[in-house]
C-alpha positions as CSV (number, residue, x, y, z in Angstrom):
1,M,-39.7,32.2,-4.4
2,K,-39.2,29.6,-1.6
3,K,-38.5,27.1,-4.2
4,H,-36.0,29.0,-6.0
5,V,-33.9,29.8,-2.6
6,K,-34.0,26.0,-1.7
7,S,-32.8,25.0,-5.2
8,T,-30.0,27.7,-4.9
9,L,-29.2,26.3,-1.5
10,V,-28.8,22.6,-2.8
11,K,-26.6,23.6,-5.6
12,I,-24.3,25.7,-3.4
13,L,-24.1,22.7,-1.0
14,A,-23.3,20.2,-3.7
15,A,-20.7,22.6,-5.1
16,L,-19.0,22.7,-1.7
17,A,-19.3,19.0,-1.5
18,L,-17.7,18.6,-4.9
19,A,-14.8,20.9,-4.0
20,F,-14.3,19.1,-0.6
21,A,-14.0,16.0,-2.4
22,C,-11.5,17.4,-5.0
23,V,-9.3,18.7,-2.0
24,A,-9.6,15.2,-0.5
25,V,-8.5,13.4,-3.5
26,A,-5.6,15.7,-4.1
27,D,-4.4,15.4,-0.4
28,T,-4.5,11.7,-0.8
29,F,-2.6,11.7,-4.1
30,A,0.0,13.9,-2.6
31,S,0.4,11.7,0.7
32,T,0.6,8.5,-1.7
33,T,3.5,10.2,-3.8
34,S,5.3,11.1,-0.5
35,T,5.0,7.5,0.6
36,S,6.4,6.3,-2.7
37,Q,9.3,8.7,-2.5
38,T,9.9,7.5,1.0
39,V,10.1,3.9,-0.3
40,Q,12.3,4.8,-3.0
41,A,14.8,6.3,-0.8
42,A,14.6,3.2,1.3
43,R,15.6,0.8,-1.4
44,K,19.1,0.4,-0.2
45,L,18.4,-2.0,2.8
46,S,20.9,-2.2,5.7
47,K,21.8,-5.9,6.3
48,K,19.2,-6.3,9.1
49,E,16.5,-5.2,6.6
50,K,17.6,-7.4,3.9
51,A,17.5,-10.3,6.4
52,A,14.4,-9.7,7.7
53,K,13.0,-9.2,4.1
54,R,14.5,-12.6,3.1
55,W,13.2,-14.2,6.2
56,I,9.7,-13.2,5.7
57,A,9.9,-14.3,1.9
58,M,11.1,-17.8,3.0
59,R,8.2,-18.0,5.5
60,E,5.6,-16.8,3.2
61,S,6.5,-18.6,0.0
62,G,9.8,-20.5,0.1
63,G,11.1,-17.6,-1.7
64,S,9.1,-18.4,-4.9
65,Y,7.7,-15.5,-6.9
66,T,5.0,-17.9,-8.5
67,A,3.7,-19.3,-5.1
68,R,-0.1,-19.1,-4.6
69,N,-2.4,-19.5,-1.5
70,G,-5.9,-18.6,-2.2
71,V,-5.8,-14.8,-3.2
72,C,-2.2,-14.4,-1.9
73,Y,0.3,-14.8,-4.7
74,G,4.2,-14.5,-5.1
75,K,7.3,-14.3,-3.0
76,Y,5.8,-12.1,-0.1
77,Q,2.2,-13.6,-0.5
78,L,0.6,-10.3,-1.1
79,N,-3.0,-10.2,-1.9
80,I,-3.2,-10.3,-5.6
81,S,-5.1,-7.3,-6.3
82,Y,-2.0,-5.2,-4.8
83,L,0.0,-6.4,-7.9
84,G,-2.3,-4.7,-10.4
85,G,-2.1,-7.4,-12.7
86,N,1.9,-7.1,-13.1
87,L,3.0,-10.4,-11.3
88,S,6.7,-9.8,-12.4
89,P,9.6,-10.2,-9.7
90,K,10.3,-6.4,-9.9
91,N,6.8,-5.4,-9.1
92,Q,6.4,-7.9,-6.4
93,E,9.7,-6.3,-4.9
94,R,8.2,-2.7,-5.3
95,V,4.7,-3.5,-4.0
96,A,6.0,-5.4,-1.2
97,D,8.4,-2.6,-0.1
98,N,5.4,-0.2,-0.5
99,Y,3.2,-2.3,1.7
100,V,6.0,-2.9,4.3
101,Y,7.1,0.7,4.6
102,G,3.5,1.9,4.8
103,R,2.2,-0.6,7.3
104,Y,5.3,-1.3,9.4
105,G,7.9,1.3,8.6
106,S,10.6,-1.5,8.0
107,W,11.1,-4.9,7.3
108,V,12.4,-5.6,10.6
109,N,9.4,-4.3,12.3
110,A,7.4,-6.5,9.9
111,K,9.2,-9.4,11.0
112,R,8.6,-8.6,14.5
113,F,4.7,-8.4,13.7
114,W,5.0,-11.8,11.9
115,L,6.8,-13.5,14.8
116,A,4.0,-12.5,17.2
117,H,1.0,-13.3,14.7
118,N,2.4,-15.8,12.0
119,W,1.4,-13.4,9.4
120,Y,2.3,-9.6,8.4
């Protein structure tokens, strides 16, 4: 009888853990979608944002979409894994915007960080 109770308890705990994992994945997906929508809305950059983005690109790669430095690639010298195998300029722009807005909130803030640390 004790084995049956123990087995049932283990199954219940496993089901709860699985349910919790599903909720966590759904929450992550929802916040990622929200972040992407925020970045999409931010596509129309102010003059200051454009200038900061251009400044970073020139420091990182000289503005080249094909620049390489170890595992970093492209105009914004992102880790190549971030690009998901798509090295196109359009994807580099999208991924760079997602990275910068997700990490710094703006290109101006990313430039401030770059000036303080010589990387972003």
